[in-house]
C-alpha positions in Angstrom: 51.4 68.3 101.0 50.0 66.6 104.2 49.4 68.4 107.4 49.0 66.1 110.4 51.5 65.7 113.3 53.5 62.6 113.7 55.6 60.7 116.2 58.4 59.1 114.1 60.5 55.9 114.6 64.2 56.5 114.0 66.5 53.8 112.6 70.1 55.0 112.8 72.9 53.1 110.9 76.4 54.3 111.8 79.8 53.1 110.8 78.7 49.5 110.0 77.7 47.7 106.9 74.1 46.6 107.1 72.7 43.8 105.0 69.1 43.5 103.9 67.3 40.3 102.9 66.9 39.0 99.4 63.3 40.3 99.4 64.5 43.8 100.2 63.6 46.2 103.0 60.2 47.9 103.6 60.2 51.1 105.7 56.9 51.8 107.4 55.3 55.3 107.3 56.7 57.6 110.0 60.1 56.1 110.1 63.3 58.1 109.7 66.2 56.1 108.2 69.6 57.7 108.8 72.6 56.1 107.0 75.6 57.7 108.7 78.8 58.8 107.1 81.0 55.8 106.3 78.1 53.4 106.5 76.6 51.2 103.7 73.1 50.0 103.7 73.4 46.9 101.4 70.3 45.3 99.9 71.4 42.0 98.3 69.9 39.5 95.8 67.9 42.0 93.7 65.9 43.3 96.6 64.8 46.9 96.9 64.5 49.5 99.6 60.9 50.7 99.7 60.1 53.9 101.6 56.4 53.9 102.5 54.2 56.9 103.2 50.6 57.6 104.0 48.2 60.5 104.6 50.1 61.7 107.6 53.8 60.9 106.8 56.3 61.5 104.0 59.3 59.3 103.3 62.5 60.0 105.2 65.8 58.6 104.1 68.9 60.7 105.1 71.7 59.1 103.2 75.1 60.5 104.5 76.7 57.1 103.7 75.4 55.0 100.8 72.6 52.7 99.9 73.6 49.8 97.6 70.9 47.6 96.0 72.7 44.6 94.3 71.4 42.4 91.6 69.2 44.9 89.9 67.3 46.3 92.9 66.7 50.0 93.5 65.2 52.4 95.9 61.4 52.8 95.7 59.6 55.8 97.1 55.9 55.6 97.6 54.0 58.9 97.0 50.7 59.6 98.7 48.3 61.5 96.4 44.8 62.1 97.6 42.4 61.3 94.7 40.6 64.1 92.8 42.9 66.8 94.1 45.7 68.8 92.6 49.2 68.2 94.1 52.6 69.8 93.5 55.2 67.0 93.5 58.8 66.3 92.7 60.9 63.2 92.3 63.4 62.2 95.0 65.2 59.7 92.7 67.1 59.9 89.5 66.2 57.9 86.3 62.5 58.1 86.8 60.1 58.9 84.0 56.6 60.4 83.5 55.2 56.9 83.0 55.1 56.7 86.8 52.0 58.9 86.6 50.2 56.9 84.0 46.5 57.6 83.9 46.9 60.9 85.8 47.2 64.5 84.6 50.8 65.6 84.9 51.9 69.2 84.1 55.2 71.0 83.9 55.4 74.8 84.1 57.6 77.1 81.9 58.2 80.6 83.3 59.4 81.9 79.9 55.9 81.3 78.4 53.9 81.4 81.6 52.3 78.1 80.5 51.6 74.6 81.8 52.2 71.7 79.5 50.4 68.4 79.8 53.1 65.6 79.8 51.8 62.3 78.5 54.0 61.1 75.6 56.5 59.4 75.4 56.1 57.7 78.8 59.9 57.5 78.9 60.2 61.3 79.2 62.4 61.9 82.3 61.2 63.6 85.4 63.8 66.3 86.1 65.4 66.3 89.6 64.8 69.6 91.4 61.8 70.4 89.2 58.2 70.7 90.5 55.2 69.3 88.7 51.4 69.7 89.1 49.5 66.4 89.1 45.8 65.5 89.4 45.3 62.0 90.7 42.2 60.2 89.4 43.3 56.6 89.0 43.8 53.8 91.5 44.4 54.1 95.2 45.8 57.2 96.9 49.2 55.5 97.1 49.2 54.7 93.4 52.6 56.2 92.5 55.9 54.5 93.3 59.1 56.3 92.1 62.0 54.0 91.3 65.6 54.9 90.8 68.8 56.0 92.5 68.5 58.4 95.4 69.9 61.9 95.0 72.6 62.8 97.6 74.3 65.8 96.0 73.5 69.5 95.6 71.1 70.3 92.8 71.8 73.6 91.0 68.8 75.3 89.5 68.5 78.1 86.9 65.6 80.5 87.6 64.3 82.4 84.5 62.9 86.0 84.4 60.6 86.9 81.6 59.1 90.4 82.0 56.7 90.0 79.0 54.7 87.3 80.9 52.1 87.8 83.6 54.1 85.9 86.2 57.7 87.0 85.6 60.2 85.4 87.9 58.0 82.6 89.2 59.7 79.2 89.0 58.4 75.8 90.1 61.0 73.7 91.9 60.9 70.4 93.8 62.6 68.7 96.8 65.2 66.4 95.1 65.9 64.2 98.1 64.0 61.4 99.8 63.8 63.4 103.1 62.8 66.8 104.2 64.9 69.9 103.5 65.1 73.1 105.6 64.3 76.4 103.9 66.1 78.5 106.4 68.3 81.1 104.6 71.4 79.0 105.0 74.2 80.1 102.7 74.2 76.6 101.2 71.1 77.6 99.2 73.2 80.0 97.3 70.3 82.3 96.6 71.1 84.8 93.8 68.5 87.6 93.7 65.7 85.3 95.0 63.0 86.3 97.4 63.2 84.5 100.8 59.6 83.3 100.6 58.8 79.8 99.6 55.2 78.7 98.6 53.8 75.2 99.1 50.4 73.9 98.1 48.6 72.1 101.0 46.4 69.9 98.9 44.8 67.6 101.4 44.7 70.2 104.3 43.8 73.8 103.8 43.4 73.7 100.0 45.6 76.8 99.9 49.3 77.8 99.8 51.5 77.9 102.9 54.3 80.4 102.9 57.6 80.8 104.8 60.3 83.4 104.7 62.7 82.2 107.4 60.9 84.0 110.2 57.1 84.0 109.6 54.5 82.6 107.3 51.0 81.3 106.8 49.9 77.7 106.9 47.6 75.1 108.5 49.4 74.3 111.7 52.3 76.4 112.8 54.5 79.4 112.5 58.2 78.7 112.4 61.0 76.4 111.2 59.9 75.6 107.6 60.5 72.2 106.3 59.8 71.1 102.7 58.8 67.4 102.8 60.1 64.7 100.5 58.3 64.5 97.1 57.0 68.1 97.6 57.2 70.8 94.9 57.4 74.5 95.7 57.3 77.9 94.2 59.9 80.6 94.5 60.2 84.0 92.8 63.2 86.1 91.8 63.5 89.5 93.4 64.2 90.9 89.9 61.1 90.6 87.8 62.0 93.3 85.3 64.6 91.3 83.4 67.7 93.1 84.5 69.1 89.6 83.9 67.4 86.8 82.1 68.2 84.2 84.7 69.5 83.7 88.3 70.6 80.7 90.2 69.7 78.7 93.3 71.2 75.6 94.9 69.1 73.0 96.7 71.8 71.9 99.1 72.3 68.4 100.4 73.7 70.0 103.6 70.2 71.1 104.5 68.6 67.7 104.4 66.7 66.9 107.6 65.9 63.5 109.1 62.2 64.1 109.5 59.2 62.1 108.4 57.2 65.3 108.8 54.3 66.0 106.6 53.9 69.5 108.1 55.5 72.5 106.6 55.8 74.0 110.1 56.7 72.6 113.5 56.7 75.1 116.3 54.8 78.2 117.5 56.0 81.3 119.2 54.7 84.7 120.2 55.3 87.3 117.5 55.2 91.0 118.3 52.7 93.2 116.4 51.7 90.3 114.2 48.0 89.5 113.7 47.1 86.1 112.3 43.7 85.7 110.6 42.3 82.3 109.8 39.0 81.3 108.2 37.9 77.7 108.6 35.3 76.0 106.4 34.0 72.5 106.8 37.0 71.0 105.0 39.4 73.8 104.0 40.9 76.8 105.6 43.1 79.8 104.8 45.3 82.2 106.7 46.8 85.7 106.2 48.9 88.0 108.3 48.8 91.7 109.1 52.0 92.8 110.9 53.9 96.0 111.7 57.6 96.8 111.8 59.5 100.0 111.2 61.5 98.2 108.5 58.4 98.0 106.2 57.5 100.3 103.3 54.2 101.0 101.7 55.0 98.7 98.7 55.8 95.0 98.5 58.8 94.2 100.7 60.7 91.2 99.4 62.3 90.3 102.7 59.0 90.6 104.7 55.8 90.2 102.6 54.3 87.3 100.8 52.1 87.2 97.7 48.7 85.6 97.8 48.6 82.7 95.4 45.2 81.4 94.4 44.2 77.7 94.0 41.4 76.0 92.1 40.3 74.2 95.2 36.8 75.1 96.6 38.6 76.6 99.6 38.0 80.0 101.3 40.6 82.6 100.4 41.7 85.3 102.9 44.1 88.1 101.9 45.0 91.8 102.0 44.9 93.9 98.9 47.0 97.1 98.6 47.7 99.1 95.4 46.5 96.1 93.3 48.9 93.7 95.0 47.3 90.8 96.9 49.2 89.8 100.1 49.2 86.6 102.1 51.5 88.4 104.5 51.5 92.2 104.6 54.0 94.1 106.9 53.2 97.8 107.4 55.4 100.5 108.9 53.1 101.7 111.7 49.7 101.3 113.2 48.9 105.0 113.3 48.7 105.2 109.5 46.9 101.9 109.1 44.2 101.9 111.8 41.8 100.2 109.4 43.0 97.4 107.2 40.5 95.9 104.7 40.6 92.1 104.5 39.3 90.4 101.4 37.4 87.1 101.6 36.3 84.6 99.0 34.0 81.8 100.2 35.1 79.2 97.7 31.7 77.5 98.4 28.6 78.5 100.2 28.6 77.5 103.8 29.3 78.3 107.4 32.7 79.7 108.4 34.7 80.4 111.6 36.9 83.5 111.6 39.7 83.3 114.2 42.3 85.9 115.1 45.4 85.2 117.1 48.5 87.2 118.0 46.5 89.9 119.9 48.6 89.5 123.0 51.6 90.6 120.9 50.2 94.1 120.6 50.3 96.8 123.3 47.4 96.5 125.7 46.2 100.1 125.0 45.5 99.4 121.2 41.9 98.3 120.5 41.5 95.5 117.9 38.1 95.1 116.3 36.7 92.9 113.5 34.1 94.5 111.2 31.7 92.4 109.1 30.4 94.9 106.5 27.9 92.5 105.1 26.1 91.9 108.5 27.0 95.4 109.7 28.5 94.1 112.9 31.6 94.9 115.0 33.4 92.6 117.5 36.0 93.4 120.1 38.7 90.8 119.3 40.4 91.4 122.7 37.2 90.1 124.3 36.6 87.2 121.9 38.8 86.2 119.0 36.3 83.9 117.2 33.5 84.8 114.9 31.0 82.5 113.1 29.3 83.7 109.9 27.7 82.4 106.8 29.3 83.2 103.4 28.5 82.6 99.8 30.4 82.8 96.6 28.4 85.9 95.7 29.7 87.9 98.7 31.6 91.1 98.0 35.3 90.5 98.5 35.9 93.4 100.8 33.6 92.1 103.5 35.9 92.4 106.5 38.0 95.1 108.1 40.4 94.9 111.0 40.4 98.1 113.1 43.3 99.0 115.4 41.1 101.6 117.0 37.5 101.6 118.4 35.5 102.0 115.1 32.4 103.2 117.1 34.2 105.8 119.2 35.6 105.6 122.7 32.4 106.7 124.4 29.9 105.1 122.0 26.9 104.0 124.1 26.0 101.1 121.8 29.4 99.5 122.3 29.1 100.0 126.1 25.8 98.2 126.1 27.2 95.4 124.0 30.1 94.9 126.4 27.6 94.7 129.3 26.2 91.4 128.0 27.3 88.4 130.2 27.6 84.9 128.6 28.1 81.9 130.9 26.8 78.4 131.5 25.4 76.1 134.1 25.7 72.3 133.5 24.0 71.9 130.1 22.4 75.3 129.9 23.7 78.4 128.1 22.9 81.6 130.0 23.0 85.1 128.4 22.2 88.1 130.6 21.2 91.2 128.6 20.7 94.3 130.8 19.1 96.4 128.1 16.0 96.2 125.8 16.9 93.8 123.0 15.4 92.3 120.0 17.9 89.8 118.6 19.0 86.2 118.4 21.2 83.8 120.3 23.0 80.9 118.6 25.1 78.1 120.0 27.8 76.5 117.8 30.1 73.5 118.3 33.8 74.0 117.6 33.3 72.9 114.0 31.0 75.9 113.5 27.8 73.9 113.3 24.8 75.5 114.9 23.2 73.2 117.5 20.8 75.4 119.3 19.2 78.9 119.0 16.8 81.2 120.7 15.5 84.8 121.0 17.7 87.5 122.7 15.5 89.6 125.0 16.2 91.8 128.0 17.0 89.9 131.1 18.2 86.3 131.6 18.0 84.1 128.5 18.5 80.4 129.0 19.0 77.9 126.2 19.1 74.2 127.1 21.5 71.9 125.1 20.8 68.5 126.6 23.3 66.5 124.4 26.2 68.9 124.9 29.5 67.9 126.4 32.6 70.2 126.0 33.3 73.7 124.8 30.8 75.7 122.6 30.7 79.1 121.0 27.7 81.4 121.8 26.9 84.3 119.5 24.5 87.1 120.5 23.2 89.2 117.6 21.3 92.4 118.5 20.8 95.9 117.2 24.0 97.2 118.8 26.2 94.6 117.2 27.5 91.1 118.0 28.9 89.6 121.2 30.4 86.1 121.3 31.7 83.9 124.1 33.0 80.4 124.8 31.3 78.2 127.4 31.8 74.7 128.8 28.7 72.5 129.0 28.7 69.1 130.7 
């Protein structure tokens, strides 16, 4: 799953026959091909239609009419797989076999046994349309896989199994069966039969974690709404029944929900969400998100229509989640703030390093509700309404319950330490960071670039503290650590 934004080219064929050359037709990355109803895209003389992709685009062929490759030609879909990474993939063409992934590690998943099976012999074993697979790319270039065959243009009906005796009852691994994106939007065409509304996609080359979407909210690298599942992308779903009231349920992957989009993002737009706090931790390469939200429709347990499970990956990525009654949440909706003034947030570093903790959605809460971040390891509190970014150092040995989000002042309304902390002024003049501390202090000041790298530091003492950053140009984060806690601010240096 790729994560960068794109500006696509659209080629629209409507109500006319179109003839390709004898050498076939190559479609460059980022191009949407739409073959309209009643239209035939005809590739003659044994040529093929090749749908290219790259690190920032997925193939996009919306075939409402038909594609005909005469003389033995076929449709070829190139699949971008970043090397030395796990990916969850699917085939957008029929008649393809596992030999397409020669010299890679290809695995199928069986819910009934809760087991992955390495697929390697015979090479003619078919890749099932609508099924997802795990693959580890170790051979050749990133674009080493080309899937050949006949494009799928019809609904794909899938049976979802439920096996209570396993550890992951009801989890089924599916795949986008079309050479274009599909919209996971709750449309009746999906024909969901006792299936949770949340879909889970692995963002291999981006966050190194799973993105989630349940028609209205979710976690992910870039956005918040309008979930699309890109071409060649596999995804997880779970049945609402995990106790085996039935041994199987059904789902339809509908051709009606195909979308002409070369998107490689799972999300497209952003919007203000009420009473929804989004937490993101960013490492040097990877990131992760989780959501704390409140609605009167929520219960104390897992709500199938609202919540999302936290799925863990083997990538060395940070993990951020909420744990409640032994259930790990990527998205946790709660009934009211009054009964959840303090929400523990679990953190796994993935690898030792520096991290940036960012909280958004604060403006969606009533103004009179305080929102604080507590770092239990460093014994620090930060008012998120004053600054929503926090830089810290983490290790794989850190306790998981390091952070707490407080929807009340954790130090008390009239706490003098908090009042002193709030009196610190952080500003800049040209290439100098200025921190004015009106009380006796024995602490430190650090200046970070927006990637979280420390570029300057100094002592924090009472009075006017100045730190020169001669090579600075742009926005920087300033963190003041003293006995009363932590104060951060953003400055512009030029």
